[in-house]
C-alpha positions as CSV (number, residue, x, y, z in Angstrom):
1,M,-51.6,-19.1,-12.8
2,E,-51.9,-18.6,-9.1
3,E,-49.4,-16.4,-7.3
4,K,-48.1,-18.1,-4.3
5,K,-47.1,-16.2,-1.2
6,L,-43.7,-17.2,0.0
7,E,-43.3,-17.2,3.7
8,W,-39.8,-17.4,5.0
9,Q,-39.3,-19.1,8.3
10,L,-36.1,-19.0,10.2
11,E,-34.8,-22.3,11.3
12,Q,-34.0,-20.9,14.8
13,P,-36.0,-18.2,16.5
14,Q,-34.2,-14.9,16.7
15,E,-32.9,-14.1,20.1
16,E,-33.8,-10.8,21.7
17,M,-31.1,-8.2,21.7
18,K,-30.0,-7.6,25.3
19,E,-28.2,-4.7,26.8
20,P,-24.5,-5.5,27.1
21,Q,-23.2,-6.1,30.6
22,Q,-20.8,-3.7,32.2
23,E,-17.8,-6.0,31.6
24,D,-18.9,-6.4,27.9
25,R,-18.7,-2.7,27.2
26,L,-15.6,-1.3,25.5
27,D,-13.4,0.8,27.8
28,K,-13.1,3.8,25.5
29,T,-10.6,5.6,27.7
30,A,-8.2,2.5,27.6
31,L,-8.7,2.3,23.8
32,A,-7.9,6.0,23.3
33,D,-4.8,5.7,25.6
34,Y,-3.6,2.7,23.5
35,I,-4.0,4.6,20.2
36,I,-2.3,7.6,21.5
37,S,0.6,5.4,22.8
38,K,1.2,4.2,19.3
39,M,1.3,7.7,17.8
40,P,4.5,9.6,17.3
41,A,5.2,12.1,20.1
42,E,5.1,15.1,17.7
43,L,1.6,14.3,16.6
44,V,0.4,13.8,20.2
45,D,1.8,17.2,21.1
46,R,0.0,18.9,18.2
47,L,-3.2,17.0,19.1
48,R,-3.0,18.3,22.6
49,E,-2.6,21.9,21.2
50,G,-6.0,21.4,19.7
51,K,-5.1,20.7,16.1
52,D,-7.5,18.7,13.8
53,M,-6.7,15.0,13.8
54,E,-7.4,14.6,10.0
55,S,-5.0,17.4,9.1
56,L,-2.4,16.0,11.4
57,V,-2.6,12.5,9.9
58,M,-2.3,14.0,6.3
59,Q,0.7,16.1,7.4
60,W,2.4,13.1,8.9
61,E,1.7,10.9,5.8
62,N,3.0,13.7,3.6
63,R,6.2,13.9,5.6
64,M,6.7,10.2,5.5
65,L,6.2,10.1,1.7
66,K,8.7,12.9,1.3
67,K,11.3,11.0,3.3
68,E,10.6,7.9,1.2
69,N,10.9,9.9,-2.0
70,D,14.3,11.4,-0.8
71,A,15.6,8.0,0.0
72,L,14.6,6.7,-3.4
73,K,16.3,9.6,-5.1
74,K,19.5,9.0,-3.2
75,R,19.3,5.3,-4.1
76,L,18.8,6.2,-7.8
77,E,21.8,8.6,-7.7
78,K,24.0,5.8,-6.3
79,E,22.9,3.4,-9.0
80,T,23.3,5.8,-11.9
81,A,26.7,6.9,-10.6
82,K,28.2,3.5,-11.5
83,P,29.8,3.3,-15.0
84,L,28.0,1.4,-17.6
85,T,29.6,-1.6,-19.3
86,L,28.8,-3.2,-22.6
87,A,28.6,-6.6,-20.9
88,G,25.9,-5.3,-18.7
89,E,24.0,-3.6,-21.6
90,G,23.8,-6.6,-23.9
91,G,26.7,-6.0,-26.2
92,E,27.2,-8.3,-29.3
93,G,26.6,-11.9,-28.8
94,A,26.9,-15.0,-31.0
95,K,25.5,-14.5,-34.5
96,D,22.8,-16.8,-35.9
97,P,24.2,-18.3,-39.2
98,F,20.7,-18.2,-40.8
99,V,20.3,-14.4,-40.0
100,A,23.8,-13.7,-41.2
101,G,23.3,-15.5,-44.5
102,F,19.9,-13.8,-44.9
103,M,21.3,-10.4,-44.3
104,Q,24.2,-11.1,-46.8
105,A,21.7,-12.3,-49.4
106,M,19.6,-9.2,-48.9
107,A,22.7,-7.0,-49.3
108,N,23.6,-8.7,-52.6
109,Y,20.0,-8.6,-53.9
């Protein structure tokens, strides 16, 4: 059996990569200013002091998680401070006659 060579041809010829024009280039300074404007002031101050960005982000996330945890703990304390009622915990409902008869028969057996 003969091995056939497959030659792939593009439907459209590839365009040459051209150097981006000055207006196409991303203004990195404007992007950095935008990102910094969205950051909390405390992080920006620490960044200006020369702190590492990765550690600052981890510290900030840690602080936010601690705040969320505290809020959830307070909410849990509020919910558990309410007195429990039998109506809210299921209580005793209507009895099934078959089950009642079956249990009575088992007790007499």
